[in-house]
C-alpha positions as CSV (number, residue, x, y, z in Angstrom):
1,X,339.7,5.0,43.4
2,X,337.6,2.6,45.3
3,X,337.3,-0.9,43.6
4,X,334.2,-2.0,41.8
5,X,332.9,-5.5,41.8
6,X,331.7,-7.6,38.9
7,X,329.9,-10.9,39.0
8,X,329.2,-13.7,36.6
9,X,325.5,-14.7,36.6
10,X,324.9,-18.4,35.8
11,X,326.1,-20.9,38.5
12,X,327.4,-18.0,40.5
13,X,324.3,-15.9,41.3
14,X,321.6,-17.9,39.6
15,X,321.6,-21.7,38.9
16,X,319.2,-24.1,37.3
17,X,317.2,-26.9,38.7
18,X,318.9,-29.1,36.1
19,X,322.6,-29.7,36.0
20,X,323.2,-29.4,32.2
21,X,322.0,-26.1,30.7
22,X,321.0,-28.0,27.5
23,X,318.5,-30.0,29.5
24,X,316.3,-26.9,29.3
25,X,316.0,-27.5,25.6
26,X,314.8,-31.1,26.1
27,X,312.1,-29.7,28.5
28,X,311.1,-27.2,25.9
29,X,311.0,-29.9,23.3
30,X,308.7,-32.0,25.5
31,X,306.2,-29.2,26.1
32,X,306.3,-28.1,22.4
33,X,305.6,-31.7,21.3
34,X,302.6,-31.9,23.7
35,X,301.3,-28.5,22.5
36,X,301.4,-29.7,18.9
37,X,304.0,-27.1,17.8
38,X,306.7,-29.6,16.6
39,X,306.5,-33.2,15.2
40,X,309.8,-34.4,16.5
41,X,310.8,-35.9,19.9
42,X,312.0,-33.8,22.9
43,X,315.5,-35.2,22.5
44,X,315.5,-34.4,18.7
45,X,314.5,-30.9,19.5
46,X,317.3,-30.5,22.0
47,X,319.8,-31.5,19.3
48,X,318.2,-29.1,16.9
49,X,318.4,-26.3,19.4
50,X,322.0,-27.1,20.3
51,X,323.1,-27.3,16.7
52,X,321.2,-24.1,15.8
53,X,323.2,-22.2,18.4
54,X,326.5,-23.7,17.0
55,X,325.6,-22.7,13.4
56,X,324.3,-19.3,14.4
57,X,327.7,-18.5,15.9
58,X,329.4,-18.9,12.5
59,X,327.6,-15.8,11.2
60,X,328.0,-13.5,14.2
61,X,330.8,-11.2,15.2
62,X,332.9,-12.7,17.9
63,X,330.8,-15.9,17.5
64,X,328.3,-14.5,20.0
65,X,324.7,-15.2,18.8
66,X,321.6,-13.9,20.4
67,X,318.3,-15.8,20.9
68,X,316.6,-14.3,17.9
69,X,319.4,-15.5,15.6
70,X,319.4,-19.0,17.2
71,X,315.7,-19.4,16.7
72,X,316.0,-18.2,13.1
73,X,318.1,-21.2,12.6
74,X,315.8,-23.5,14.6
75,X,312.9,-22.4,12.2
76,X,315.1,-23.1,9.2
77,X,316.0,-26.6,10.5
78,X,312.3,-27.6,11.5
79,X,310.7,-25.8,8.6
80,X,308.2,-24.0,10.8
81,X,306.5,-20.7,10.3
82,X,307.6,-17.5,12.1
83,X,304.7,-17.7,14.6
84,X,305.8,-21.2,15.7
85,X,309.4,-20.0,16.0
86,X,308.3,-17.1,18.1
87,X,306.2,-19.4,20.4
88,X,309.2,-21.7,20.7
89,X,311.5,-18.8,21.6
90,X,309.1,-17.5,24.2
91,X,308.8,-21.0,25.6
92,X,312.4,-21.2,26.2
93,X,312.4,-18.0,28.2
94,X,309.4,-19.3,30.2
95,X,311.1,-22.6,31.0
96,X,314.3,-20.7,32.0
97,X,312.3,-18.6,34.3
98,X,310.7,-21.6,36.0
99,X,314.0,-23.5,36.5
100,X,316.2,-20.6,37.6
101,X,316.8,-20.2,41.4
102,X,319.1,-18.1,43.4
103,X,322.4,-19.4,44.9
104,X,321.7,-18.6,48.5
105,X,325.4,-17.9,49.4
106,X,325.5,-15.3,46.6
107,X,323.5,-12.8,48.6
108,X,326.2,-12.1,51.2
109,X,328.8,-11.8,48.4
110,X,326.7,-9.1,46.7
111,X,326.0,-7.4,49.9
112,X,329.6,-7.3,50.9
113,X,330.6,-5.9,47.5
114,X,328.1,-3.1,47.7
115,X,329.3,-2.1,51.1
116,X,332.9,-2.1,49.9
117,X,332.0,0.3,46.9
118,X,331.4,4.0,47.3
119,X,328.8,3.8,44.5
120,X,327.1,0.7,46.1
121,X,326.6,-0.6,42.5
122,X,328.0,-3.6,40.9
123,X,328.5,-5.0,37.3
124,X,327.2,-8.2,36.0
125,X,329.0,-10.0,33.1
126,X,327.6,-13.1,31.3
127,X,328.6,-15.1,28.2
128,X,325.1,-15.8,27.3
129,X,322.6,-15.8,24.3
130,X,319.7,-14.7,26.5
131,X,318.4,-11.1,26.0
132,X,319.7,-8.3,28.4
133,X,316.1,-7.4,29.4
134,X,315.4,-11.1,30.4
135,X,318.5,-11.3,32.5
136,X,317.8,-8.1,34.2
137,X,314.3,-9.3,35.0
138,X,315.7,-12.3,36.6
139,X,318.2,-10.5,38.6
140,X,315.5,-8.3,39.9
141,X,313.3,-11.2,40.6
142,X,315.8,-12.9,42.8
143,X,316.9,-9.7,44.6
144,X,320.3,-9.1,43.0
145,X,319.7,-6.1,40.9
146,X,319.4,-2.5,42.0
147,X,319.1,0.8,40.2
148,X,322.5,1.9,38.9
149,X,323.9,-1.5,38.3
150,X,325.3,-2.4,34.9
151,X,325.0,-5.6,32.8
152,X,327.3,-6.7,30.0
153,X,326.0,-9.7,28.0
154,X,328.2,-11.3,25.3
155,X,325.4,-11.6,22.7
156,X,324.7,-7.9,22.9
157,X,328.2,-6.6,22.6
158,X,329.5,-9.6,20.5
159,X,332.4,-9.8,23.0
160,X,333.0,-12.5,25.7
161,X,334.5,-13.0,29.0
162,X,336.4,-16.1,27.6
163,X,338.1,-13.9,25.1
164,X,338.6,-11.1,27.6
165,X,337.1,-8.3,25.4
166,X,333.9,-8.1,27.4
167,X,336.0,-7.2,30.5
168,X,337.8,-4.5,28.3
169,X,334.5,-3.1,27.2
170,X,333.2,-2.7,30.8
171,X,336.6,-1.1,31.8
172,X,336.3,1.4,28.9
173,X,332.7,2.3,29.6
174,X,333.3,2.8,33.3
175,X,336.7,4.5,32.9
176,X,338.3,1.9,35.2
177,X,341.8,0.7,35.3
178,X,342.1,-3.2,35.5
179,X,343.3,-3.0,39.1
180,X,340.0,-1.1,40.0
181,X,337.9,-4.2,39.2
182,X,337.3,-7.4,41.2
183,X,335.5,-10.1,39.4
184,X,333.8,-13.2,40.9
185,X,332.7,-16.3,38.9
186,X,332.6,-20.1,38.6
187,X,334.6,-20.7,35.5
188,X,338.3,-21.2,36.0
189,X,339.1,-19.8,32.5
190,X,336.5,-17.2,31.7
191,X,336.1,-15.9,35.3
192,X,339.6,-16.3,36.8
193,X,342.4,-16.9,34.3
194,X,341.3,-14.5,31.6
195,X,340.6,-11.5,33.9
196,X,343.8,-12.1,35.8
197,X,345.8,-12.0,32.5
198,X,344.3,-8.5,32.0
199,X,345.4,-7.3,35.5
200,X,341.8,-7.8,37.0
201,X,341.5,-9.3,40.4
202,X,339.5,-12.5,40.3
203,X,337.7,-14.7,42.9
204,X,336.8,-18.2,42.1
205,X,333.4,-19.2,43.4
206,X,332.6,-22.7,42.5
207,X,330.0,-23.8,45.0
208,X,327.1,-24.0,42.5
209,X,329.3,-26.1,40.1
210,X,328.0,-29.6,40.1
211,X,329.8,-31.9,42.5
212,X,330.8,-35.5,41.6
213,X,327.5,-37.0,42.8
214,X,325.4,-34.4,40.7
215,X,327.6,-35.1,37.7
216,X,327.0,-38.8,38.0
217,X,323.2,-38.3,38.2
218,X,323.4,-35.9,35.1
219,X,325.0,-38.7,33.1
220,X,321.8,-40.7,33.4
221,X,319.6,-37.9,32.2
222,X,318.9,-39.4,28.8
223,X,317.9,-42.8,30.2
224,X,315.6,-41.3,32.8
225,X,313.8,-38.7,30.7
226,X,315.7,-35.9,32.4
227,X,314.5,-37.0,35.9
228,X,317.9,-37.8,37.3
229,X,319.3,-34.3,36.0
230,X,316.3,-32.6,37.8
231,X,317.0,-34.5,41.0
232,X,320.7,-33.5,40.8
233,X,319.6,-29.9,40.5
234,X,317.4,-30.4,43.6
235,X,320.4,-31.9,45.5
236,X,322.5,-28.9,44.3
237,X,320.1,-26.3,45.5
238,X,319.5,-28.1,48.9
239,X,323.3,-28.3,49.6
240,X,323.7,-24.7,48.6
241,X,320.9,-23.6,50.9
242,X,322.2,-25.7,53.9
243,X,323.5,-23.6,56.8
244,X,327.1,-24.6,57.3
245,X,329.6,-23.2,59.7
246,X,332.2,-26.1,59.9
247,X,333.9,-28.4,57.5
248,X,332.0,-31.3,59.1
249,X,328.7,-29.7,58.5
250,X,329.7,-28.9,54.9
251,X,330.6,-32.6,54.2
252,X,327.6,-33.8,56.1
253,X,325.2,-31.6,54.2
254,X,326.7,-32.7,50.8
255,X,326.3,-36.4,51.6
256,X,322.8,-35.8,53.0
257,X,321.6,-33.9,50.0
258,X,323.3,-35.7,47.3
259,X,323.6,-39.3,48.5
260,X,321.2,-40.1,51.3
261,X,318.2,-37.9,50.3
262,X,317.8,-39.1,46.6
263,X,318.1,-42.8,47.7
264,X,315.7,-42.5,50.6
265,X,313.3,-40.4,48.7
266,X,313.2,-42.6,45.6
267,X,312.5,-45.5,48.0
268,X,309.6,-43.7,49.8
269,X,308.0,-42.6,46.5
270,X,307.9,-46.2,45.4
271,X,306.4,-47.2,48.8
272,X,303.5,-44.7,48.4
273,X,302.9,-45.6,44.8
274,X,302.8,-49.3,45.6
275,X,300.6,-48.7,48.6
276,X,298.2,-46.7,46.4
277,X,298.0,-49.5,43.8
278,X,297.0,-52.0,46.6
279,X,294.7,-49.4,48.3
280,X,296.3,-49.9,51.7
281,X,294.5,-48.0,54.5
282,X,297.7,-47.5,56.5
283,X,301.4,-47.7,56.3
284,X,303.4,-48.4,59.4
285,X,307.0,-47.2,59.5
286,X,308.9,-49.5,61.9
287,X,311.3,-48.0,64.4
288,X,313.8,-46.8,64.1
289,X,314.7,-47.1,60.4
290,X,311.3,-45.7,59.7
291,X,311.8,-42.5,61.6
292,X,313.3,-40.5,58.7
293,X,311.3,-42.5,56.2
294,X,308.1,-41.4,57.8
295,X,309.2,-37.8,57.7
296,X,309.9,-38.1,54.0
297,X,306.5,-39.8,53.5
298,X,304.7,-37.0,55.2
299,X,306.1,-34.6,52.7
300,X,305.4,-36.8,49.6
301,X,302.0,-38.4,50.5
302,X,299.8,-35.4,49.7
303,X,301.2,-35.4,46.2
304,X,301.1,-39.2,45.7
305,X,298.5,-41.0,48.0
306,X,296.8,-38.4,50.4
307,X,294.2,-40.9,51.5
308,X,296.7,-43.2,53.4
309,X,297.2,-43.0,57.0
310,X,300.9,-42.9,58.0
311,X,301.9,-44.3,61.4
312,X,305.1,-44.9,63.4
313,X,305.2,-48.1,65.4
314,X,307.8,-48.9,68.0
315,X,309.3,-52.4,67.2
316,X,312.8,-53.9,67.1
317,X,314.3,-57.4,66.6
318,X,314.6,-57.6,70.3
319,X,311.0,-56.5,71.1
320,X,309.4,-58.8,68.4
321,X,311.4,-61.9,68.3
322,X,310.3,-63.3,71.7
323,X,306.5,-62.4,71.4
324,X,306.6,-63.9,67.9
325,X,308.1,-67.2,69.1
326,X,305.8,-70.2,69.2
327,X,308.4,-72.9,68.8
328,X,312.1,-73.4,69.3
329,X,313.3,-73.7,65.7
330,X,316.6,-73.3,63.8
331,X,315.6,-69.8,63.0
332,X,315.4,-69.0,66.8
333,X,319.0,-70.3,67.4
334,X,320.3,-68.3,64.6
335,X,318.8,-65.2,66.0
336,X,320.1,-65.9,69.5
337,X,323.6,-66.5,68.2
338,X,323.5,-63.8,65.4
339,X,327.2,-62.9,65.0
340,X,328.2,-59.6,66.6
341,X,331.7,-58.3,67.3
342,X,331.0,-58.6,71.1
343,X,328.9,-61.7,72.2
344,X,328.6,-62.5,75.9
345,X,326.3,-64.6,78.1
346,X,324.8,-61.3,79.3
347,X,324.0,-60.1,75.7
348,X,322.5,-63.6,75.0
349,X,320.2,-63.4,78.1
350,X,319.2,-59.9,77.0
351,X,318.0,-61.4,73.7
352,X,316.3,-64.2,75.5
353,X,314.6,-61.6,78.0
354,X,315.9,-63.7,80.9
355,X,316.2,-62.5,84.4
356,X,319.7,-63.2,85.7
357,X,318.2,-64.9,88.8
358,X,316.3,-67.4,86.5
359,X,319.3,-67.9,84.2
360,X,321.9,-68.7,86.9
361,X,320.6,-72.1,87.8
362,X,320.7,-73.1,84.1
363,X,324.0,-71.6,83.0
364,X,326.2,-72.3,86.0
365,X,325.9,-76.1,85.8
366,X,326.8,-75.8,82.0
367,X,330.2,-74.2,83.0
368,X,329.2,-70.6,82.7
369,X,329.4,-69.0,86.3
370,X,328.2,-65.5,86.9
371,X,331.7,-63.9,86.9
372,X,332.1,-65.1,83.3
373,X,328.9,-63.6,81.8
374,X,330.6,-60.4,80.6
375,X,333.4,-62.2,78.8
376,X,333.5,-61.9,75.0
377,X,333.1,-65.4,73.7
378,X,335.3,-66.6,70.8
379,X,333.7,-68.2,67.7
380,X,334.5,-71.6,69.1
381,X,333.0,-70.7,72.6
382,X,329.9,-69.4,71.0
383,X,329.4,-72.7,69.1
384,X,329.9,-74.8,72.2
385,X,327.4,-72.7,74.2
386,X,324.8,-73.0,71.4
387,X,325.3,-76.8,71.2
388,X,324.6,-77.1,75.0
389,X,321.6,-74.9,75.0
390,X,319.9,-76.6,72.0
391,X,319.4,-79.6,74.1
392,X,318.3,-78.1,77.4
393,X,314.6,-78.7,77.8
394,X,314.2,-76.5,81.0
395,X,315.7,-73.6,79.2
396,X,313.4,-74.1,76.2
397,X,310.4,-74.4,78.4
398,X,311.2,-71.2,80.1
399,X,311.8,-69.4,76.9
400,X,308.3,-70.4,75.5
401,X,306.8,-69.3,78.9
402,X,308.4,-65.9,78.5
403,X,307.3,-65.6,74.9
404,X,303.6,-66.3,75.7
405,X,303.5,-63.5,78.3
406,X,305.1,-61.0,76.0
407,X,302.8,-62.0,73.2
408,X,299.8,-60.9,75.3
409,X,301.3,-57.4,75.9
410,X,302.3,-57.1,72.2
411,X,298.7,-57.9,71.2
412,X,297.5,-55.2,73.3
413,X,300.0,-52.8,71.7
414,X,299.2,-53.7,68.2
415,X,295.4,-53.4,69.0
416,X,296.1,-49.9,70.4
417,X,297.9,-49.0,67.2
418,X,295.0,-50.2,65.0
419,X,297.1,-52.9,63.4
420,X,294.6,-55.7,64.2
421,X,291.4,-54.0,63.0
422,X,291.3,-56.0,59.8
423,X,292.1,-53.2,57.3
424,X,294.8,-53.7,54.7
425,X,298.1,-52.3,55.7
426,X,301.8,-52.1,55.0
427,X,305.0,-52.3,56.9
428,X,308.1,-50.3,56.0
429,X,311.5,-51.8,56.9
430,X,314.8,-51.1,55.2
431,X,315.7,-54.8,55.1
432,X,317.5,-57.1,54.8
433,X,315.7,-60.4,55.5
434,X,312.4,-59.1,56.7
435,X,312.8,-60.6,60.1
436,X,310.5,-58.1,61.9
437,X,307.7,-58.9,59.5
438,X,308.4,-62.7,60.1
439,X,308.1,-62.1,63.8
440,X,304.8,-60.1,63.5
441,X,303.3,-62.7,61.1
442,X,304.0,-65.4,63.6
443,X,302.1,-63.3,66.2
444,X,299.4,-62.4,63.7
445,X,298.8,-66.2,63.1
446,X,297.8,-66.4,66.8
447,X,295.9,-63.1,66.9
448,X,293.8,-64.0,63.8
449,X,294.4,-61.0,61.7
450,X,295.4,-60.3,58.1
451,X,299.1,-60.3,57.0
452,X,300.7,-57.1,55.9
453,X,302.5,-56.0,52.7
454,X,306.1,-55.5,53.5
455,X,308.0,-52.7,51.7
456,X,311.8,-53.0,51.8
457,X,314.7,-51.3,50.3
458,X,316.3,-54.6,49.5
459,X,315.7,-58.3,50.5
460,X,317.7,-61.4,50.7
461,X,316.2,-64.7,51.6
462,X,315.1,-65.2,55.2
463,X,317.4,-67.5,57.3
464,X,316.3,-70.6,59.0
465,X,314.1,-71.8,56.1
466,X,311.4,-69.4,57.1
467,X,309.0,-67.8,54.5
468,X,306.9,-64.6,54.7
469,X,303.1,-65.2,54.8
470,X,302.3,-61.7,53.6
471,X,303.4,-60.0,50.4
472,X,307.0,-58.7,50.4
473,X,308.2,-56.1,48.0
474,X,311.6,-54.5,47.4
475,X,312.7,-51.4,45.7
476,X,316.5,-52.2,45.0
477,X,316.6,-55.9,44.6
478,X,314.7,-59.0,45.8
479,X,316.5,-62.3,46.1
480,X,313.3,-64.0,46.9
481,X,312.0,-63.7,43.4
482,X,315.3,-62.9,41.6
483,X,314.5,-59.3,40.6
484,X,316.3,-56.0,40.8
485,X,319.7,-54.5,40.4
486,X,321.9,-57.1,42.3
487,X,322.0,-60.8,42.6
488,X,323.6,-60.7,46.0
489,X,323.7,-58.5,49.2
490,X,326.2,-55.6,49.2
491,X,327.0,-55.0,52.8
492,X,328.3,-51.5,52.1
493,X,324.6,-50.7,51.6
494,X,323.7,-52.4,54.7
495,X,325.9,-50.3,56.9
496,X,325.2,-47.1,55.0
497,X,321.4,-47.5,55.2
498,X,321.8,-48.1,59.0
499,X,323.5,-44.8,59.2
500,X,321.3,-42.9,56.9
501,X,318.1,-44.2,58.7
502,X,319.4,-43.8,62.3
503,X,316.8,-42.7,64.7
504,X,316.9,-40.1,67.4
505,X,315.5,-42.3,70.1
506,X,316.9,-45.5,71.7
507,X,316.0,-48.9,70.5
508,X,312.7,-50.5,71.6
509,X,313.4,-53.3,74.1
510,X,309.9,-54.2,75.3
511,X,306.3,-53.1,76.0
512,X,304.9,-52.1,79.3
513,X,301.1,-52.5,80.2
514,X,299.9,-49.4,81.9
515,X,297.3,-49.2,84.7
516,X,294.7,-47.6,82.3
517,X,295.1,-50.5,79.9
518,X,297.3,-48.7,77.4
519,X,300.7,-49.9,76.4
520,X,303.9,-48.0,76.2
521,X,307.1,-49.1,74.5
522,X,310.1,-49.5,76.7
523,X,313.1,-47.8,75.2
524,X,316.8,-48.5,75.9
525,X,317.3,-44.7,76.1
526,X,314.9,-41.8,75.6
527,X,317.5,-40.3,73.2
528,X,320.0,-41.9,71.0
529,X,322.7,-39.6,72.3
530,X,325.7,-40.9,70.4
531,X,323.9,-40.2,67.1
532,X,322.6,-36.8,68.3
533,X,326.1,-35.8,69.4
534,X,327.3,-36.8,65.9
535,X,324.8,-34.5,64.3
536,X,321.9,-36.7,63.3
537,X,319.3,-34.0,63.6
538,X,321.3,-31.8,61.2
539,X,321.6,-34.7,58.8
540,X,317.9,-35.4,58.9
541,X,317.1,-31.7,58.4
542,X,319.1,-31.6,55.2
543,X,317.4,-34.8,53.9
544,X,313.9,-33.3,54.5
545,X,314.9,-30.1,53.0
546,X,315.7,-32.0,49.7
547,X,312.3,-33.7,49.9
548,X,310.5,-30.3,50.5
549,X,312.4,-28.7,47.6
550,X,311.5,-31.7,45.3
551,X,307.8,-31.3,46.3
552,X,307.6,-27.5,46.1
553,X,309.9,-26.8,43.2
554,X,308.9,-29.6,40.9
555,X,307.5,-27.9,37.7
556,X,304.8,-29.5,35.5
557,X,307.5,-31.5,33.7
558,X,308.5,-33.6,36.7
559,X,305.5,-34.6,38.8
560,X,305.7,-37.6,41.0
561,X,303.9,-40.2,38.9
562,X,307.0,-41.7,37.3
563,X,308.5,-44.9,38.6
564,X,311.4,-44.2,40.8
565,X,313.0,-47.5,39.9
566,X,314.2,-45.9,36.7
567,X,316.6,-43.9,39.0
568,X,318.2,-47.0,40.6
569,X,321.3,-47.2,38.2
570,X,322.1,-43.5,38.8
571,X,321.5,-43.9,42.6
572,X,323.7,-47.0,42.7
573,X,326.6,-45.2,41.0
574,X,326.2,-42.3,43.3
575,X,326.3,-44.6,46.3
576,X,329.3,-46.5,45.1
577,X,331.2,-43.3,44.4
578,X,330.5,-42.3,48.0
579,X,331.4,-45.6,49.7
580,X,334.3,-46.5,47.5
581,X,336.2,-43.1,47.2
582,X,335.2,-40.8,50.0
583,X,337.2,-37.5,50.4
584,X,339.2,-36.9,53.5
585,X,336.5,-34.4,54.6
586,X,333.7,-36.8,54.1
587,X,335.6,-39.5,56.0
588,X,336.3,-37.2,58.9
589,X,332.6,-36.3,59.1
590,X,331.8,-39.9,60.0
591,X,334.5,-40.6,62.4
592,X,332.2,-40.0,65.4
593,X,329.0,-41.5,63.7
594,X,327.9,-44.4,66.0
595,X,327.1,-47.8,64.6
596,X,325.1,-50.2,66.9
597,X,326.1,-53.8,66.4
598,X,324.2,-55.4,69.3
599,X,320.4,-55.5,69.1
600,X,320.2,-54.4,72.7
601,X,322.6,-51.5,72.1
602,X,324.9,-52.8,74.9
603,X,327.8,-51.1,73.1
604,X,328.5,-49.2,69.8
605,X,331.5,-48.5,67.5
606,X,331.9,-45.7,65.1
607,X,331.4,-46.0,61.3
608,X,334.7,-44.6,60.1
609,X,337.1,-45.5,62.9
610,X,340.8,-45.1,62.0
611,X,342.7,-48.4,61.4
612,X,345.1,-49.4,64.2
613,X,348.7,-50.1,63.4
614,X,348.6,-53.4,65.4
615,X,345.6,-54.7,63.4
616,X,347.4,-54.0,60.1
617,X,350.5,-55.8,61.2
618,X,348.5,-58.8,62.6
619,X,346.7,-59.0,59.3
620,X,349.8,-59.0,57.3
621,X,351.2,-62.1,59.0
622,X,347.7,-63.9,59.0
623,X,347.0,-63.4,62.6
624,X,343.8,-61.6,61.8
625,X,341.2,-62.3,59.2
626,X,340.7,-58.5,58.6
627,X,342.2,-55.2,59.5
628,X,338.9,-53.3,60.2
629,X,338.1,-52.3,63.8
630,X,334.7,-53.8,63.6
631,X,332.7,-55.9,61.0
632,X,330.5,-53.0,59.9
633,X,333.2,-50.4,59.5
634,X,333.5,-48.2,56.5
635,X,337.0,-49.3,55.5
636,X,337.6,-46.8,52.7
637,X,336.8,-43.9,55.1
638,X,338.8,-45.6,57.9
639,X,341.9,-45.7,55.7
640,X,341.4,-41.9,54.9
641,X,341.4,-40.9,58.6
642,X,344.2,-43.3,59.6
643,X,347.7,-42.2,60.5
644,X,350.2,-41.6,57.7
645,X,352.2,-44.7,58.8
646,X,349.1,-46.9,58.6
647,X,348.2,-45.6,55.2
648,X,351.7,-46.3,54.0
649,X,351.8,-49.9,55.5
650,X,348.2,-50.7,54.3
651,X,349.0,-51.8,50.7
652,X,352.1,-53.5,51.9
653,X,350.1,-55.5,54.4
654,X,347.7,-56.6,51.7
655,X,350.6,-57.6,49.4
656,X,352.3,-59.5,52.3
657,X,349.0,-61.4,53.1
658,X,348.6,-62.4,49.4
659,X,352.3,-63.6,49.3
660,X,351.8,-65.7,52.5
661,X,348.7,-67.3,50.9
662,X,350.6,-68.2,47.8
663,X,353.4,-69.7,49.9
664,X,350.9,-71.7,51.9
665,X,349.3,-73.1,48.7
666,X,352.7,-74.0,47.2
667,X,353.7,-75.9,50.5
668,X,350.4,-77.9,50.4
669,X,351.2,-79.0,46.9
């Protein structure tokens, strides 16, 4: 006989937009309280509903209670009349209907099963208290049910998959042998181990089970009024709907949907809310971090602040530092000699916007001939060069002359982009010192326009003793006013946010005045090809899919007027889980993800580059200060993708380094 196929329903074919099924009860409690049906809190109603189900099972054959029996106990506990109990029961069915969505990858499974069966029919089995008619309606609604299919629900037959007798009931009714049935489900015990023990073939399908990031978010459901659980449900639905053909795409989709998208979305919701409070006319998203943030804002703004104008502006540290320069200060030298893995005279000249022909008469007498300009300078050599240049009046005069010329072109560009028209506006930049805003404010002082409101993911204090003239706000933490989730900068966030907010174009180097008077940004490259080759477009598509699902699938219980800052603890734990303990698959997905260390993009590394054996050995004998390939590398992922020998030697090298430090201290004593 041709085999028949059976399927579990919940988290196999259908899943909820919340992670924990009992969160549905809290949502019901919240609505019932607002309707005036109950006089207890939503959380209290949830507990009543959970306990009512537990107690009802005590009186039911096989311990399988139905919804009528459960709500009889709810009414008994709350001391409400039958009509109120009926309304509460109907409310639960309505909320379940709103929050149930199809698992996209279940459709091809069902289709394949129907083609493999002569009857083209399938069986649905569910350990569930919900009525048979309700489940059939939902299966029909989402395109899983067709005439001739059969449904076996535990509360109707008083038998369960977990005990195995629900499978036996189906076999007896359909006159099947155990070997004639193939069952698919997401529970290792009820859907796999139990049917196998009965001689039934079983397929484990766990893609709709919450992953570790979604589980973390769920844990914060109570402290976020269920919002984090709902967001986790959106993450789950987004990753399930993502088109994936390779293991890299699968890992990338999971990180985009469950880590990057929630963090970036919460940040942008906060920006729009704060802009609305301040009645800003425009929000400028600064290139390139602002590229994905602007896309997110376009999805969210109609729901939060539809009146605001959203604009993208081409800027960079390189493009703004020189036009914003009005005097040679300590901050200027810190920028020019900002520490990067590779620092050459050529890279310094690029930062200063110097032509080589103008630089040669200055640098050669100082001991830096043209043939040395591409040499990577050591820390000592960088310090020596800085000391020589700080006391070179001709160089400083030339720098200020260049800055003045560039400032005029910048003014034309900002005028073109309506930034100087006097209306209140905001700037969006991820962080971390607000240097782009500082440069713009320096130029604004000359141009005579109002200062912006800066919106940052996180802020530490500006270097060089500088202070922002306009308002600066931060979502995650702000060390300028000692508020937020951290009291110091976590550089794992810095590198991760650089990756999450990478742009599809090259960095902005300068501005070019056109014959018609318009100004065009001068980009290093038209396309950020290394990032595109890695899969940036795909990553961004998944992030925007999350936002779109959040906007379109948010029921009345979760509109977007709550403060996203209540999600920060959950988001932080998700982020730390990602960076501290990446899987091998996640690490491999980022081995070719570019990381640009130089402001002019003269070179790039990769975020999760494997550790080299040579570096590990040199570190162990104190010949290197670190074992990472570059200063912004993701060490935990790098270790995962390193050779077996390197992974073996890694802890030994750390132990050896600690031992040598102890010996050194002992000798000094």
